[in-house]
N, C-alpha and C positions, 0 to 999 in steps of 0.2 A: 480040447475040442479043435479039430482041424478047421482052418478058415478057407473059404473059397475065394479069397482076394489077397492081394498084396498092397502094402502102403509105401508110397515114396514121398520123401520130403526134400524140397530143394530151396536153398536160401540164396537170394539174389540181392541186387542193389546195395552191395557192400555190407550185407548183414541186416539191412533194414526190413526186408520182406521175406516171409517164409510161406511157401506154397505146398499144398498136399495133393497127391493124385492117388485114387483107388483104382486098381486094375484087377479085373476078375481073373482067377486062375483056372476056373472051370467055365462051363457054358453060362451059368446064371448064378447070381449072388442072391442068397435067400435072406441073409441077415448081416448087418454091419453094426458092430458095437461101438458106441461113442466113447466108452471108457477105453476100449482098445486103441482107438485113434488118438485119444489124449495120452495114452501110455507111449505111443510112438513119438508124440511131440516132446514128452518129458525125456525120453531116451535120447533125443537129438540135442537136449540141453536148452530147448527153447522155453524161456520163462517170462519174457517181456512181450506185452501186447497180444497175448493169445486171444483169438476170437472164438471163445467157447461156443457161442451160439451158432456160428458158422459150421464148426466141427460137428455139433449135434445135428444140424440140419443135413449135413452130408451123410451122416449115419442113418438118419430117419428116412431120407429120400433116396438113399443108396446111389449117390451121385458118383458115377464112375467115368473113367477115361478122359478126364479134363483136370487141369491144374486149377486149384482154388486157393486163394490167399487165406491163410489161417492164423497169421500173426504179423503185426507191424511194429517195428521198433520206433524209437523216438529220433526223429531227424535232427541233426545238429543245426542250431541257428547260426547263420553266417554273421560274422562281424561286419560292421559298416566301415567303409573306407574313411580315412581322415579327409578333411576339406580345408579350404581357405575361406575365411570370413573377411569380406571387404568392408571397410568403414568409409567408403566413398562410393558414389554411384558410377559403376563401370560404363553404363550406357547413357551418360549425360550428353545426348546429342540432340534432344528435342527441347524446344522452348518450354519454360516453366513460368507461366505468368502468375504472379502472386499479388494478393491484396496487401496494402499497407494497413497500419493500425486503424485508419478511418474507413477502410473498405474500398479505397480507390486502387485502380490498377494503372500501370504505365505499360502500354503495349510495346514499347521499345526496350523494356527490361526483360530480356529473354532468360536470364540466369543460366547461361551456358557454362560459366566458369565456376569451378570448385576450388576455392581458395583454401590453402592449408598453411599452418604455422610450423616452424621448425619444432620437431618433437611430437607432432600430431601422429596418432596411431592410424596407419593406412590399412593394414591387414594383419591377420593373425592365423596361426594354424589351429584347427580343431582336431584333436587327436582321434585316431580310429577307435571305434567302440568294440570291445571284446565280444565275441560270439558266445554261444552256450552249447556245451557238449551234448551230444545225443547218446542213444543207447541202442545197441543191436538187439535183435530178438533173443540173443543168447546172453544178454546182460553185459556185453562188452561196451566199454566207453568208446564213443565215436567222436574224436576231437573236432571242434569247429574250425573253420578257416578264418584266420585273423584278417581284419581289415587292413588295407594298405595305408601306409603313412603318406600324407600329402607333402608337397614341397612348396615353399614360398616361390612366387613367380619371379622371373627376371625383373630387374628394376634399375632405375637411374636416379641418382641424387637422393638416396635413402640410406638409413642406418638399420642394421639388423641386431636384434638382441643376442646376448651371449649364447643362449640356448637355441638360437635360430628359429624361434617360433613367432616372433613379432617383428613387424616392419614399420619404421617411422620415417616421417619427412626429415630430410637432412637440411632443409632450408625453407624459408617462406616462399610460397609460390603457388603454382597451378598444378593440381594432380589430374592425370589422365590415364586411361587404359589404352595403350597403343601397341598394336602387333603383339598381343598377349603378354604385355609387360606393363609394370607400373612406372610411370614417368612423372617426376616433379621438375617443373621448369620455373626458373626465376623470371623468364621473359615470355610474354604472350605475344605471338606474332600473327598478324592477320593481313590479308591483302587490302580489303576495304572494310570500313565500318558502315554497314547498311542493315537492311531488314533481316538478312541471314545471320548476322552476328548480334545485332542489338547493342544497347548500351553496355559498356565494359566497366566492370568493377573488379579490380584485380590488385592484390597486395604486392605484386612485383612490378616489373617494367613492361611497358606495352610498346610494340613496334608496329606501325601501320605502313605497309609497303605501298599502298595506293592512296585512296581518298577517305575522308570522314564525311559522311552525308550530313546535310543540314538537319539540325534538330537532335543529333545524337550526342551522347556524353561518353567521356572516358575519365574514369577515376582510378588512378594508379598509386600504389603505395610507394613506388620508386619512380623511375623515369618514364617519360612519354617521348617517342620519336616518330615523326610523321614525314613521309616522303614528298607530300604535295602541299598545296595551299588549302587552308581550311576556311569554312564559312561560318554559318550560324551554329556554333557548337559550344559545348561546355567541356573544358579540359581542366583537370585537377590532378596535380602530381605531388607526391611526397618528396620527389627529387627534382630533377631538371626536366624542362620541356624544350625540345628542339624541333623546329618546323622548317623543313628544307625550303618550302614555299613561304607564303606569308599568311596573314590573317585578314580575310575580308568578312568582317563580322556582322554586317547588315544591322549594326547597332544592337545585336543580341548576343554576340559571342562573349563568353566569360572564361578567361584563361588565368589560372592561378597555380603557383608552384612554390614549394618550400625551398627549392633550389633556384638555379638561374633559368631564364627564358631567353632563347635565341631564335630569331626568325628573320626572314628576308625583309618583311615590312609588316606594319600593323595599321589597319584601317577599320574604322567603325567598330571598335571593340573595347572591352574592359579587360585590362591586363594587370596582374599583380604578382610580384615576386618577393620572396624573403631574401633573395640575393640579388644578382645583377640581371639587368635586361639589356641584351645586346641585339641591335637591329642593323641590318646591312644598309637598307635604302631610306626608309622614311617612317614617320608616325603621323597619321592624319585622322582627324575627327574621332579621337579616342581618349580614354582615361587610362593612364599608365602610372603605376606606382611600384617602386622598388626600395627595399632596404639598402641594397648595394647600389652601385652606379647605374645610370642609364646612358647608353652609348649608341650613337648613330655612326657607323664606321665609314660609310661611303663618303668620298671627297665631295660629292654633290648631294649628300643626304640632307634631309630637313625634318623639322617638326612643325606641323601647321594645324591650326584650329583644334588644338588638343590641350589637355591638362596633363602634364607630366611631372611626377614627383620622385625624388630620391632622398634617402636619408644621409647621403654622403656627397656625390658629385654627379654632374650631367655634362656630357660632351656632345656637340652637334655642329655641323657646318653652318646651316641656315635655320633660323627660328622665325616663325610667323610668315605672313604673306603680305604683299602690297594689296591694299584695298580689300583685305579679308573681312568678311561679314561677321565672323566669329573670332574672338580673341584667342591667342595662344598664351598659355600660362605654364611657366616653369617654376617648380617649388623645391626647396630643400627642407624636408621635414614638415611640410604642410600639405599632406596628401589629400587630394580631392576624393580619391578612392575610399579612404578611411571615412571621410565625412558622409559619402554616399552610402557606404556600408552601414554606418551608424544609423542613418535615417531608415534604411531598408529593414534593419533588425528591429528597430523600435516599432515600425509599422507592423511587422510580423508578430511582435509581442502582443500588440493590441488585438490583432486578428485572432491569435491563438487563445488569448485570454477570454475573448467573447465566445469562442468555440468551447472552451473549458466550462464556462458558465452555463451554456446550453446543455451540455452533457450532465452537469451537476443538477440542473432542474429535472431532466429526465430520470436521473438516478434517484432523486428524492421521491418522485412519484412512484417508482417501482418499489422503493423501500416501504412506503406507506401500504402499497398493495401486499407486499410480502409479510408485513406485520399483522394484517387482517385476514389474509387467506393465502393458500398455497399458489405459487406462480406456476403457470404452464411451462412445459419444457422449452418452448420457444421464448417465453419471457425470461426464463432462467439464463438462456444463452445470451439474450440481449443484455441482461444485467451484467454478466461476466464480461461481455464485449465492451460495455461502457466503462467498467472499472479498469480494464486493460488500456483502453484509449486515454482515459483521464490520467492514468499513471504515466503513459508516454508523453502526453502533453505537459504534465508537471515537470518531468525531467528536461524536456526541451526548453521550457520557460526558464528554468534555473540556468541552463547552459547559455541561453541567449542573454540573460541579465549579466552573467559573468563576462560575456563577450563585449557587451556595451561598455562595461566598466573598463575593460582592457583598452578598447578603442579610445575612450575618453581620455585615459591616461596618456596614450601615445600622442593624441592631438595637442595636449597641453605641454608636451615636453619641448624644451628649447634645443634647437639644432643649429649647427654651423656647418657650412660646406661651400663648395665652389661650383660655378657654372662656367664652362668653357665654350665659347662660340668662335670657331675659326673663320667663319665667313661673315654673314650678315645677320644682325638682330633687328628685325623689322619694327617699325612704328606700331604702337598700340599693344605690343606684347607686354605681359605682366610677369614680373620676377618676384618671387617670395623666398626669403631665407629666414627660417625661424619665424618670429612674429613681425619681421619687417617686410614691407611691400614697396615695389616701385613699378610704375607704369612707364614704358619707354615712349618718349616723345622725340621723334626724329631717329632715323635708322642709325645703327652703330655697326662698326666693322671690327673684326678681330678683337674681341673683348673678353675679359675675364671678370666675372662678377663675384663678389664675396661680401661678407658681413664685417663692418668696421664701426665700432662705437655704436652698435645698435641700428646702423643704417646700411643700406646696400650701396657699396662702393664699386667702382670699375677701374680696371687697369688693362694694359695691353696684353693681348693673348700670347701665351707661351706654351709650347707643347711640353707639358711636365711629364716626368717619367711614368706616373701611374696611368696617364692617358695613353702614352706611347705604347706601353706594355699591352694594353687591351687592343689597340688598333693593329698592332703587329702580330698578335696571337693568331694561330691557325685555327680555323673553324672546323 
């Protein structure tokens, strides 16, 4: 039977789409056979995604002169690109105020620093995910596009795994995302410590090029270096502390170091070092304690109205003042700082014990409620919070008891050492060496004080090599 139309099939989009057009060969089409159209489809080898209903509708409605999609293949699924997963916050530029275990917040703790330890994982490569092949309308496989492999970013002070998929910190320090690179620094440098920086808690060294505002704290695992004078601050270093200016502590400054402490002067402050304390000009109205020597280097330097302790030796030009209202006390191994710390910790133990008992009472009430009825979600959260807080308090009390025992042992240890005064030792000053004590009556000049037969003896001052070495050392 002759047909009064012709059928065209066109495949596009890389084999994914097949379209059909019916064109009359005479003036009018009287009948179109769906089976005939399907035969054309089969003849073209189209087997995938055939839209039979569309073809039947074309035949039934005798749709002519336009291209109609009659088959769709299966589009390949693209693979996903590989990526870098970061194990630190790249955008740590905003303050993150956090509650402590008791629900309190310190608005000066901005938590801007991300501390890392050597070997900490910083980032890793996530491999690309393979795509899924598609199928053309003719049943031909259409391969998917594979996702691209990511690369670890540029970095400083890191180590890379052998397969170059993981990046680790090469040292203790601060991790930052700077100029599209990972950077680990052992030194944290700021201009000023103020509201824009907040308190600093860093496991490396801290350098302050300007000032530390009153009320702020710096806790460093290594050294602290400050370019100016500090006031009412808390400084705590695992290494040395060097202050180019001095300390004007307003009777609130607390400065402690596991290394040495070097400053131009110390006034109205509490200062404690596990090594030496070297001051250029003077110590006034302060409590100062060192395991190593305490030295006032200046030829006109002095210690006045202060309690200064060393476990080995002390050197100064002038000690005490004429008509001073407050005594000056120099000690070898009889640290007033230790005594004060012992009292402070004991008071804190009492306070935290009372706090613990209050939480224990609240917990007991919640336990009774829990045994008789189901707690609300809010009560459950309170229950868990109290348990966590009590656990933290328990650990703190254990640590503080151990610290009290350690301090008590140090206080009762017997020490011997020397006190060298090149200028004047003023009247009413007190000298302690070990368990011996002597109050000076009548000023003394150029004197060396030491322990002899359990008593404090004196001799003429001589510049011994150990003192000379410190005085001549370059700062």
